[in-house]
C-alpha positions in Angstrom: -12.5 36.7 -23.7 -9.0 35.2 -22.8 -9.7 35.4 -19.2 -13.1 33.8 -19.4 -11.7 30.9 -21.4 -8.9 30.6 -18.8 -11.5 30.5 -15.9 -13.6 27.9 -17.7 -10.5 25.8 -18.5 -9.6 26.1 -14.7 -12.9 25.4 -13.5 -13.1 22.2 -15.7 -9.7 21.1 -14.6 -10.6 21.5 -10.7 -14.1 19.7 -11.3 -12.5 16.6 -12.9 -9.5 16.7 -10.4 -12.2 16.9 -7.4 -14.0 13.9 -9.0 -10.8 12.0 -9.3 -9.8 13.0 -5.7 -13.2 11.8 -4.3 -12.8 8.4 -6.3 -9.7 7.7 -4.1 -10.8 9.2 -0.9 -14.4 8.1 -0.6 -15.2 4.4 0.3 -16.8 2.7 -2.7 -19.8 0.4 -2.0 -19.4 -2.7 -4.0 -22.1 -3.4 -6.7 -24.3 -6.3 -6.2 -22.9 -9.5 -7.6 -22.9 -10.0 -11.4 -24.7 -13.2 -12.3 -25.0 -15.7 -15.2 -28.3 -16.4 -17.3 -29.2 -12.8 -17.6 -32.0 -12.1 -19.8 -32.6 -11.5 -22.6 -29.2 -12.5 -24.4 -27.8 -15.1 -22.0 -30.8 -16.8 -20.5 -31.8 -19.1 -23.3 -28.9 -21.7 -22.8 -29.9 -25.2 -21.5 -27.4 -24.6 -18.4 -29.6 -21.7 -17.5 -32.7 -24.0 -17.2 -33.5 -24.9 -13.7 -35.9 -27.7 -14.6 -33.2 -29.8 -16.2 -31.0 -31.8 -13.8 -27.6 -30.3 -12.6 -25.9 -33.1 -14.3 -27.5 -32.1 -17.7 -26.8 -28.3 -17.2 -23.3 -28.8 -16.1 -22.3 -31.0 -19.0 -24.2 -28.7 -21.4 -22.2 -25.7 -20.2 -18.7 -27.5 -20.5 -19.6 -28.4 -23.9 -19.7 -24.8 -25.0 -16.2 -23.8 -23.7 -12.8 -23.7 -25.4 -9.7 -25.2 -23.9 -8.5 -21.9 -22.9 -11.8 -21.1 -21.2 -11.7 -24.3 -19.2 -8.3 -23.8 -18.0 -9.2 -20.3 -16.9 -11.7 -21.9 -14.3 -9.2 -23.9 -12.6 -8.1 -21.0 -10.1 -10.0 -19.6 -7.1 -10.2 -16.4 -9.1 -12.1 -17.9 -12.1 -12.3 -15.8 -15.1 -15.3 -14.6 -16.8 -16.7 -16.2 -20.0 -18.1 -13.2 -21.9 -19.7 -14.9 -24.8 -21.9 -16.9 -22.4 -22.5 -14.0 -20.1 -20.9 -15.8 -17.1 -19.1 -13.3 -14.8 -15.7 -14.0 -12.9 -16.1 -15.9 -9.6 -14.0 -15.8 -6.5 -14.1 -19.1 -4.8 -12.0 -18.3 -1.6 -14.1 -16.8 1.1 -13.5 -17.8 4.8 -16.1 -18.2 7.8 -14.3 -20.5 10.5 -16.2 -18.7 13.3 -17.4 -15.5 11.7 -17.2 -14.1 8.1 -13.5 -13.4 8.0 -11.2 -11.1 6.1 -8.5 -13.8 5.3 -9.8 -14.7 1.9 -10.1 -12.2 -1.0 -13.8 -13.2 -1.5 -14.8 -11.1 1.5 -14.7 -7.4 2.2 -16.3 -5.0 4.7 -16.2 -1.8 2.5 -19.8 -1.8 1.8 -23.3 -1.5 3.2 -22.1 -4.5 5.7 -19.3 -3.0 8.1 -19.1 -5.9 10.4 -20.1 -9.5 11.1 -20.7 -11.6 14.1 -17.6 -12.9 15.7 -18.3 -16.1 17.4 -15.8 -17.7 19.8 -12.9 -19.5 18.0 -13.8 -23.0 17.2 -11.8 -24.7 20.2 -14.1 -22.8 22.5 -17.3 -23.6 20.8 -16.2 -27.2 20.9 -15.7 -27.1 24.6 -19.5 -26.6 25.1 -20.0 -30.2 23.9 -23.3 -28.9 22.5 -24.4 -30.0 19.0 -27.4 -27.8 18.9 -25.1 -24.8 19.4 -22.6 -26.0 16.6 -25.4 -26.3 14.3 -26.9 -22.8 15.2 -23.3 -21.1 14.8 -23.3 -22.7 11.4 -26.7 -21.6 10.4 -25.9 -18.0 11.4 -22.8 -18.0 9.7 -24.7 -19.4 6.4 -27.2 -16.5 6.7 -24.6 -13.8 7.1 -22.5 -15.1 4.1 -25.4 -15.2 1.8 -26.5 -11.9 2.9 -23.0 -10.4 2.3 -23.0 -12.1 -1.0 -26.3 -10.3 -2.0 -24.7 -7.0 -1.6 -21.4 -8.0 -3.4 -19.1 -8.4 -0.2 -18.6 -12.0 -0.2 -18.6 -15.3 -2.2 -20.6 -18.4 -1.6 -18.1 -20.9 -1.2 -16.6 -20.8 2.4 -13.5 -22.8 3.2 -14.5 -23.9 6.7 -14.6 -25.9 9.0 -11.1 -27.1 9.9 -11.6 -30.8 11.2 -8.1 -31.7 11.7 -7.5 -33.5 15.0 -5.7 -31.4 17.6 -2.8 -34.1 17.8 0.0 -31.9 19.2 -0.3 -29.1 21.8 2.3 -26.9 20.1 0.3 -26.7 16.7 -0.5 -23.2 16.2 -3.7 -23.9 14.3 -5.1 -26.3 17.0 -7.3 -23.2 18.1 -9.1 -23.7 14.8 -10.2 -27.3 15.5 -12.8 -29.0 17.7 -10.0 -30.6 19.7 -8.4 -34.0 20.1 -11.1 -36.5 19.9 -11.9 -37.7 16.5 -15.6 -38.4 17.3 -16.1 -35.0 18.9 -14.3 -33.4 15.8 -16.6 -35.5 13.4 -19.8 -34.4 15.3 -18.8 -30.8 15.2 -18.1 -31.0 11.5 -21.5 -32.6 10.7 -23.5 -30.0 12.7 -21.6 -27.0 11.4 -21.8 -28.1 7.7 -25.4 -28.9 8.0 -26.2 -25.5 9.6 -24.1 -23.3 7.3 -25.2 -25.2 3.9 -28.8 -24.8 4.8 -29.2 -27.9 6.7 -32.7 -28.6 8.2 -32.9 -25.1 9.8 -33.0 -22.7 7.1 -36.7 -22.7 6.7 -36.9 -21.2 10.1 -35.0 -18.2 9.0 -36.6 -17.9 5.4 -40.1 -19.5 6.3 -39.4 -21.6 3.2 -39.2 -25.4 2.5 -36.1 -25.4 0.5 -35.0 -28.2 -2.0 -32.8 -30.9 -0.6 -30.1 -30.3 -3.0 -30.1 -26.6 -2.7 -27.2 -24.8 -0.7 -27.3 -21.6 1.2 -23.6 -21.6 1.0 -20.9 -24.2 0.5 -18.9 -25.5 3.3 -15.4 -27.1 2.8 -13.8 -29.5 5.1 -10.2 -29.0 5.6 -7.3 -30.1 5.5 -7.2 -33.5 4.1 -5.3 -35.2 5.7 -3.0 -35.6 8.6 -2.1 -31.9 8.6 -1.1 -30.5 12.0 2.3 -29.1 11.8 3.3 -25.5 10.6 7.1 -25.2 11.4 9.1 -27.5 13.7 12.7 -27.9 13.4 13.6 -28.5 9.8 10.1 -29.3 8.9 7.5 -26.9 7.5 3.9 -27.7 6.3 5.1 -27.4 2.8 7.7 -30.2 2.8 6.5 -32.3 5.6 5.8 -35.9 4.9 3.4 -37.3 7.5 4.2 -40.9 8.0 1.1 -42.3 9.4 0.3 -46.1 10.0 -3.0 -47.7 8.5 -4.1 -48.0 12.1 -3.8 -44.3 13.0 -5.2 -43.2 9.6 -8.3 -45.1 10.1 -9.3 -44.5 13.7 -7.8 -40.9 14.3 -7.1 -38.8 11.2 -9.9 -39.9 8.8 -13.0 -40.0 11.0 -13.8 -36.3 11.1 -13.4 -36.0 7.2 -15.7 -39.1 6.7 -18.2 -37.7 9.0 -17.9 -34.2 7.3 -18.6 -36.0 3.9 -20.9 -38.7 4.6 -23.1 -37.3 7.4 -22.6 -33.5 7.0 -22.7 -33.7 3.2 -20.2 -31.1 2.7 -19.8 -29.8 -0.8 -16.2 -29.2 -0.7 -13.0 -30.8 0.3 -9.7 -29.3 0.8 -6.5 -31.2 0.3 -3.5 -30.3 2.5 0.1 -29.2 1.8 1.8 -32.0 3.5 2.5 -35.5 1.9 1.1 -38.6 3.5 3.4 -41.6 3.3 5.6 -40.1 0.8 2.6 -38.8 -1.6 1.5 -35.3 -1.3 -2.0 -35.1 -0.3 -3.2 -33.3 -3.2 -1.5 -35.7 -5.6 -2.8 -38.9 -3.9 -5.2 -41.0 -6.0 -5.5 -43.4 -3.0 -6.7 -40.5 -0.7 -8.9 -38.6 -3.0 -10.2 -41.7 -4.5 -11.3 -43.0 -1.1 -13.3 -39.8 -0.6 -15.1 -40.0 -4.0 -15.5 -43.8 -4.5 -15.8 -45.0 -0.9 -17.4 -42.1 1.0 -19.6 -41.1 -1.7 -18.4 -37.4 -1.8 -20.3 -35.2 -4.3 -18.7 -31.8 -4.5 -15.5 -30.1 -5.5 -12.0 -30.7 -4.3 -9.7 -27.6 -3.8 -6.1 -27.5 -3.1 -4.8 -25.5 -0.2 -3.4 -22.3 -1.4 -0.4 -22.8 -3.7 -0.4 -26.6 -2.5 -0.3 -27.7 -6.3 3.1 -25.6 -6.4 4.4 -27.5 -3.4 4.1 -30.9 -5.2 7.0 -29.7 -7.4 8.7 -26.9 -5.6 8.7 -28.2 -2.0 8.0 -31.8 -2.0 9.9 -32.5 -5.2 7.5 -35.4 -5.8 6.9 -34.1 -9.5 9.8 -33.4 -11.9 8.3 -30.3 -13.5 5.3 -27.9 -13.0 3.5 -29.6 -15.7 3.8 -33.0 -14.1 2.6 -31.5 -10.7 -0.6 -30.2 -12.5 -1.2 -33.6 -14.2 -0.6 -35.3 -10.9 -3.2 -33.4 -9.0 -5.7 -33.3 -11.7 -5.5 -37.2 -12.1 -5.8 -37.6 -8.4 -9.0 -35.8 -8.2 -8.3 -32.1 -7.4 -10.8 -29.7 -9.4 -9.4 -26.3 -8.5 -6.2 -24.7 -7.5 -6.1 -22.0 -4.9 -3.4 -20.0 -6.6 -2.2 -19.5 -10.3 -0.2 -22.7 -10.9 -2.8 -24.4 -12.9 -3.4 -21.3 -15.0 0.1 -21.0 -15.9 1.0 -24.8 -16.6 -2.2 -26.6 -17.5 -2.1 -25.7 -21.2 1.6 -27.1 -21.6 0.7 -30.1 -19.8 -2.2 -30.7 -22.1 0.2 -30.0 -25.1 2.8 -32.5 -23.7 0.1 -35.1 -23.3 0.3 -35.3 -19.6 -3.2 -34.0 -19.0 -6.3 -35.0 -21.0 -9.3 -32.6 -21.6 -11.4 -35.3 -19.9 -9.6 -34.5 -16.6 -10.4 -30.8 -17.1 -14.1 -31.7 -17.9 -14.5 -33.7 -14.7 -13.1 -30.9 -12.8 -15.5 -28.3 -14.3 -18.4 -30.7 -13.9 -17.8 -30.7 -10.0 -17.1 -27.0 -10.0 -20.2 -25.9 -12.1 -22.4 -28.4 -10.2 -21.8 -26.8 -6.8 -22.3 -23.4 -8.3 -25.5 -24.5 -9.8 -26.6 -25.9 -6.4 -25.9 -22.7 -5.0 -28.4 -21.1 -7.6 -25.8 -19.1 -9.5 -27.0 -20.2 -12.9 -30.7 -19.4 -11.9 -30.9 -15.8 -12.9 -31.2 -12.8 -10.7 -30.2 -14.1 -7.1 -32.4 -11.4 -5.6 -35.5 -13.4 -7.1 -34.2 -16.6 -5.7 -35.1 -18.2 -2.3 -32.3 -16.4 -0.4 -32.5 -13.1 -2.3 -34.2 -11.2 0.6 -31.1 -11.7 2.9 -29.1 -8.6 3.2 -27.4 -6.2 5.6 -30.4 -6.5 8.1 -29.5 -10.2 8.6 -25.9 -9.5 9.6 -25.1 -8.7 13.3 -28.7 -9.4 14.2 -29.6 -9.4 17.8 -30.2 -13.1 17.7 -26.7 -13.8 16.3 -25.0 -11.6 18.8 -26.9 -13.3 21.6 -25.7 -16.6 20.1 -22.2 -15.5 20.3 -22.7 -14.6 23.9 -24.2 -17.8 24.5 -21.4 -19.9 22.7 -18.8 -17.9 24.8 -20.7 -18.8 28.0 -21.0 -22.3 27.1 -17.3 -22.7 26.2 -15.4 -21.1 28.9 -14.0 -23.8 31.3 -13.5 -23.4 35.1 -10.2 -25.2 35.7 -9.8 -24.6 39.4 -11.9 -23.2 42.1 -10.5 -23.7 45.5 -13.1 -23.8 48.4 -15.8 -22.5 46.0 -14.1 -19.1 45.8 -16.0 -18.2 42.7 -18.6 -16.8 42.1 -18.3 -13.3 43.6 -21.2 -11.4 45.0 -22.1 -8.6 42.5 -24.3 -6.9 45.1 -21.7 -6.5 47.7 -20.2 -3.3 46.1 -16.5 -4.9 45.6 -13.5 -3.2 44.1 -11.8 -5.0 41.4 -8.1 -4.9 40.0 -7.7 -6.1 36.5 -4.2 -6.9 35.5 -2.5 -8.2 32.2 -2.1 -6.8 28.7 -4.8 -9.0 27.3 -7.4 -7.6 29.4 -8.0 -4.5 27.4 -7.7 -6.0 23.7 -11.0 -6.3 21.9 -9.4 -8.7 19.4 -10.6 -11.8 21.0 -11.5 -14.0 18.1 -8.0 -15.7 17.3 -7.3 -16.7 13.8 -9.6 -16.3 10.9 -11.5 -13.4 12.4 -13.3 -10.6 10.6 -14.6 -7.3 11.9 -16.9 -7.9 15.1 -20.3 -6.3 15.5 -19.9 -5.2 19.0 -16.5 -5.9 20.3 -15.8 -5.6 24.0 -12.7 -6.2 26.1 -12.6 -8.7 29.1 -12.1 -5.3 31.1 -15.1 -3.7 29.7 -17.1 -6.7 30.5 -15.9 -6.8 34.2 -16.3 -3.1 34.5 -20.1 -3.2 34.5 -20.0 -5.7 37.7 -17.8 -3.8 40.1 -18.4 -0.8 42.1 -14.8 0.4 41.3 -12.2 -1.0 39.0 -8.6 -0.3 38.5 -6.2 -1.5 35.7 -2.6 -2.1 35.1 -1.0 -3.9 32.2 1.7 -5.6 34.1 3.5 -6.6 30.9 3.7 -4.1 27.9 2.4 -7.0 25.4 1.9 -10.7 25.5 5.7 -11.5 25.1 6.1 -10.0 28.6 9.8 -9.4 28.1 10.1 -6.9 30.7 9.1 -6.3 34.5 8.5 -2.5 33.9 4.8 -2.7 34.7 5.0 -5.1 37.8 5.2 -2.4 40.4 2.0 -0.7 39.3 0.3 -4.1 39.1 1.2 -5.0 42.5 0.2 -1.6 43.8 -3.4 -2.0 42.5 -3.6 -5.5 43.6 -2.9 -4.7 47.2 -5.7 -2.1 47.3 -8.5 -4.0 45.5 -11.0 -6.4 47.1 -10.5 -9.0 44.4 -7.9 -9.3 41.6 -8.4 -10.7 38.2 -5.2 -11.4 36.2 -5.5 -12.2 32.5 -2.6 -14.2 31.1 -2.1 -16.7 28.2 -1.5 -16.6 24.6 -2.4 -14.5 21.4 -2.0 -15.0 17.8 1.5 -13.8 18.2 2.4 -17.0 19.8 0.1 -19.4 17.9 -1.4 -19.1 14.5 -1.1 -20.4 10.9 2.5 -21.0 9.9 3.5 -20.6 13.6 3.8 -23.3 16.1 4.9 -22.9 19.7 8.2 -24.1 21.0 7.0 -24.1 24.8 3.8 -24.8 26.8 4.6 -22.2 29.5 3.2 -18.9 29.7 5.2 -16.3 27.4 8.0 -14.4 28.8 7.7 -13.2 32.5 4.0 -13.8 32.7 4.4 -16.5 35.2 6.5 -14.2 37.6 3.7 -11.5 37.1 1.0 -13.8 38.1 2.9 -15.1 41.2 4.0 -11.8 42.5 0.6 -10.2 42.1 -0.9 -13.2 43.8 1.5 -12.9 46.7 0.6 -9.1 47.1 -3.1 -9.5 47.0 -5.3 -9.4 50.1 -7.2 -12.4 48.9 -6.3 -15.2 46.7 -6.6 -14.2 43.0 -8.6 -15.2 39.8 -6.4 -16.3 36.9 -7.9 -15.9 33.4 -6.3 -17.7 30.6 -6.5 -16.8 26.9 -5.4 -18.7 23.8 -6.3 -21.9 21.9 -3.4 -24.2 22.9 -2.9 -26.2 26.1 -0.7 -24.4 28.7 1.5 -25.8 31.6 0.2 -23.8 34.5 1.1 -26.3 37.1 2.5 -23.6 39.1 -1.0 -22.0 39.4 -2.9 -25.1 39.8 -0.7 -25.8 43.1 -0.5 -22.2 44.4 -3.2 -21.7 47.1 -2.9 -17.9 46.4 -4.5 -18.3 43.2 -7.9 -19.7 44.0 -9.7 -19.9 40.6 -8.5 -20.5 37.1 -10.9 -19.7 34.2 -9.8 -20.7 30.4 -11.7 -18.5 28.1 -9.7 -19.3 24.9 -10.3 -16.8 22.2 -14.1 -16.1 23.2 -14.9 -13.8 20.3 -16.9 -10.4 20.6 -19.0 -11.1 23.5 -16.2 -12.9 25.5 -16.0 -9.9 28.1 -19.6 -10.0 28.9 -19.6 -13.9 29.2 -16.5 -13.9 31.5 -18.3 -11.2 33.9 -21.4 -13.3 34.1 -19.4 -16.5 35.1 -17.3 -14.8 37.7 -20.3 -13.2 39.2 -22.4 -16.2 39.2 -25.0 -15.2 36.6 -23.9 -18.1 34.5 -23.0 -21.6 36.0 -19.7 -22.5 34.0 -20.2 -26.0 32.4 -17.4 -26.1 29.6 -15.2 -29.2 29.3 -11.7 -29.1 27.8 -11.7 -30.9 24.3 -7.9 -31.3 24.4 -5.3 -32.7 27.0 -3.3 -30.1 28.6 0.3 -31.5 29.0 3.3 -30.6 30.9 6.3 -28.6 29.5 8.2 -32.0 29.2 5.9 -32.8 26.5 8.0 -30.5 24.1 10.7 -33.3 24.1 8.3 -35.3 21.9 9.2 -35.0 18.3 6.5 -32.9 16.7 7.0 -34.7 13.3 6.2 -38.2 14.9 2.6 -38.8 13.8 2.1 -42.1 15.9 -0.9 -41.9 18.2 -0.1 -44.9 20.3 2.6 -45.0 23.1 5.8 -47.0 22.5 7.5 -47.4 25.9 10.5 -49.1 24.1 11.5 -45.6 22.7 10.3 -43.5 25.5 7.2 -42.4 23.3 4.3 -41.3 25.7 1.5 -41.4 22.8 -0.9 -38.6 22.2 -4.2 -37.4 23.1 -6.3 -38.8 26.0 -6.9 -42.0 24.1 -3.2 -43.1 24.1 -1.1 -40.7 26.2 0.5 -42.4 29.2 2.3 -39.5 30.8 1.2 -37.0 33.5 -1.4 -34.2 32.7 -1.9 -30.6 33.9 -5.7 -31.1 33.1 -7.3 -34.1 31.2 -9.5 -34.1 28.3 -13.0 -33.5 29.5 -11.8 -31.6 32.6 -14.2 -28.8 33.6 -15.7 -27.7 37.0 -19.1 -26.0 37.9 -20.5 -23.9 40.8 -22.7 -27.0 41.4 -21.8 -30.7 42.4 -23.2 -33.5 40.3 -23.9 -37.3 40.7 -25.0 -40.0 38.5 -27.0 -43.0 38.6 -27.1 -45.6 35.7 -30.9 -46.4 35.2 -30.6 -48.9 32.5 -28.1 -50.5 30.0 -27.7 -54.2 28.7 -25.4 -56.5 30.5 -24.7 -58.8 27.5 -24.8 -58.5 23.7 -24.8 -61.5 21.4 -23.0 -61.5 18.1 -24.6 -64.7 16.8 -27.4 -63.2 14.8 -25.3 -60.7 13.0 -22.2 -62.8 11.8 -22.0 -64.1 8.4 -21.6 -67.9 7.7 -17.9 -68.4 7.6 -17.2 -66.2 10.9 -20.0 -68.1 12.6 -18.7 -71.5 11.9 -15.1 -70.5 12.9 -16.3 -69.1 16.3 -18.6 -72.1 17.0 -15.6 -74.3 16.4 -13.4 -72.5 18.7 -16.2 -72.7 21.5 -16.7 -76.3 21.1 -13.1 -77.0 21.2 -12.8 -74.7 24.3 -10.3 -72.6 22.2 -10.5 -69.1 23.3 -7.7 -67.2 21.3 -10.3 -65.4 19.3 -10.6 -62.2 21.3 -12.1 -60.0 18.6 -14.1 -59.9 15.5 -13.8 -57.6 12.5 -16.6 -55.1 12.1 -16.9 -55.7 8.4 -17.6 -59.3 9.0 -20.6 -58.4 10.8 -24.1 -57.9 9.3 -26.6 -55.2 10.3 -24.2 -54.1 12.8 -26.2 -51.1 13.9 -28.8 -53.6 15.1 -26.5 -54.0 18.4 -27.1 -50.3 19.1 -28.5 -49.6 22.6 -29.4 -46.8 25.1 -27.5 -46.0 28.2 -30.0 -44.2 30.3 -28.5 -42.0 33.1 -30.0 -39.8 35.9 -28.1 -36.6 36.7 -28.5 -35.0 40.0 -27.5 -31.2 40.6 -26.6 -31.1 44.3 -25.9 -27.3 44.2 -27.9 -24.3 44.9 -27.6 -23.0 41.4 -29.3 -24.2 38.3 -26.9 -24.8 35.4 -26.0 -26.8 32.5 -23.9 -30.0 32.7 -22.1 -32.1 30.2 -22.5 -35.7 30.6 -19.5 -37.7 29.1 -19.8 -41.6 28.5 -16.4 -43.4 28.1 -15.5 -46.9 27.5 -12.6 -49.1 28.6 -11.7 -52.4 26.7 -12.2 -55.9 28.3 -8.5 -56.7 28.2 -5.2 -55.3 26.8 -5.3 -56.0 22.9 -2.4 -54.6 21.2 -3.4 -51.1 20.0 -6.5 -50.5 22.0 -6.8 -47.0 23.4 -6.5 -46.4 27.2 -10.1 -45.0 27.1 -12.5 -43.6 24.5 -15.5 -41.2 24.6 -18.6 -43.1 23.4 -21.0 -40.2 23.6 -21.9 -36.9 25.2 -25.0 -34.8 26.2 -25.4 -31.3 27.3 -28.3 -30.8 29.8 -29.8 -27.9 31.7 -30.2 -29.1 35.3 -32.3 -27.5 38.1 -30.9 -26.9 41.7 -31.3 -29.9 43.9 -33.3 -32.0 41.3 -32.4 -34.7 38.8 -32.9 -35.1 35.1 -32.6 -38.1 32.9 -30.8 -38.3 29.7 -29.9 -41.1 27.1 -26.6 -41.7 25.2 -26.9 -44.0 22.2 -24.1 -46.6 22.0 -23.3 -48.3 18.6 -20.8 -51.0 19.7 -19.4 -51.4 16.1 -18.5 -47.7 15.9 -17.9 -46.7 19.6 -16.5 -49.9 21.3 -14.2 -50.9 18.3 -10.8 -49.5 17.2 -8.7 -50.1 14.2 -6.0 -52.8 14.0 -2.7 -52.6 12.5 -4.0 -53.5 8.9 -6.4 -50.3 9.4 -9.5 -52.7 9.9 -12.0 -51.9 12.6 -12.1 -54.7 15.2 -14.8 -55.3 17.9 -13.2 -56.9 21.1 -15.1 -59.7 22.8 -15.5 -59.8 26.4 -16.3 -57.4 29.2 -16.5 -53.6 28.1 -16.7 -51.1 30.9 -18.7 -48.1 30.4 -18.3 -45.2 32.8 -19.9 -41.8 33.4 -18.1 -40.0 36.3 -17.4 -42.5 39.0 -20.2 -44.9 37.8 -19.3 -48.0 36.1 -21.3 -50.6 34.0 -20.1 -53.7 32.3 -21.4 -54.8 28.9 -20.3 -58.1 27.8 -20.0 -58.7 24.1 -20.1 -62.5 23.4 -20.9 -65.1 20.7 -23.5 -67.6 22.1 
């Protein structure tokens, strides 16, 4: 009996021990998301009634909450409200160019093990293809909602990053669509429309969705004038961006205005930095502009711990409670972090925060959740309920990732049409460089790719034989230990591809670069391999930031240079297709590539315009007056193209769109032959969009290959007006062209938007006189007159 009891006791012990062990060693599949308004106990509340307006439902819900329950909603990790049957919710998920692991809202520990990894934003932007941007956004929205349905993601994604890429050293420039505010705005609009459900979701679901409903929520970040991580004594947490009204209006703000007004983004994130002495998250002027002038309808989140920085780094507030009060009064609705959770109750007790401030914040938060359908009962029964693992990493999405990589890669140099190579000639390839074999090709804010392949693996499929040498042990390339082997294989191969450039070790969030040169001894590696090779070599550059590769541009032993950026999971195949001529490259740089001497320019100087009196060269192609390695919009093709301007007006009259006082003043000047009036303010013109016109252009492909081509229309001002840009992109269009044939396209020009700029008071002005439009080497003059 004793032995039997002992045996049973030991058996029970080991049984439960095994269960415990399995709990810690077996991956657990997350349960489907919990949801509010579950029948029968919690579905009777008015806030659960989808036939009522969202305003009525949100107000009703707020009225049922205690002060403590309200405060517990003010964090990205919002608490549950048990007596109303409302589960906790994690607001922070990321989807910059794929569902990413950065935020706590996303995990890959369930039935979805990976998600499509599209190229980093700067690469997709290089395609200058609005349709592509929309489709990427739409794919991310589908994958995000599908992952939510199996409990592996939230529904509020903090993307896109629409800061202008102002300084080439910025570690997060890779996350942006480049340096031109119009292009960044256009990207923001298309991405947000796509990811939130836009006008294309019915193609995915075969369902005409309601206008106000959201597939997922997008967030325009980081508002505003944020583009410095660490430089000298400055960090993003303590930096005060001193920005003129002029630069704020025509450089820093347009992407956010487009994201809100045209894209209809449902979230805005305020940034760490201060703007003109006031932390962005505590600025009633900035956040009030978004809500009251731009018509923003959504929630405003702080960047993570940006409420704490108001007190702890910026020293703008005198206490934690005052920091909370400042941001709530300014218009922030939710704090990424716990600062509001810890200090709001005390702020209320001290009279710094009124409950009305909390109610407003909760109204904005719950309204977005209701637009997402979170209070409509079981999400599986909703219009997005059928999305699941089968809708992630689909063949269509992986093909789209490949197309985005193809379209975004930029051919910077191609001496004597060295590329493309002939796949059918049975060539041997030597691949050199530590970046050639990595499958981590997404850059910052990446997830787990569906089918990652290295650049080496992509090229391997196209060569008869292939050899590899790392050359440098890593991207820093501090040693020449691998040079000898790299030189040896270069001597033997028919063609040599050297992969050099940057990784997130040099540039990423919280890390800016100090140099624009290739890291470590990479330049020496490239030059020595090029000298040893039988033929000129092909240089492939990775990374999201501009590089000073003037040594390679002028070296005849380096025949071709391709910038691939961070091309995502399909980058290897896309590169091989371009090198071997299966895809004709058409990408254009969305940012200026500066010489190394630009690192002498103070990174904390936010001024866009050049100032010769202090040796300041200005920034971006619109205002920079110095030398360039490659200019904005640079990008070669295997074909040659020419343009003909088919039609555009030669004169535009302002007489019919001017209000009375302005008309009288202009007429008086004309009658008196006084011509000092060289511009008009755009806000003095009526029905300004009635001046819009089309520029019709014929594009001829003179090459033997079909291929895409990006048409870029620029403008120059009639004469030097203080503060006017050197040149400005008016519009762009990506076309598919046929070998030795022409195709026509049209670009819409809105003079009040595209031919204007901001004066020193931050007011947009439209110069009078001869505006020069140019596409390629073809110019056309449009005279804007009052007659």
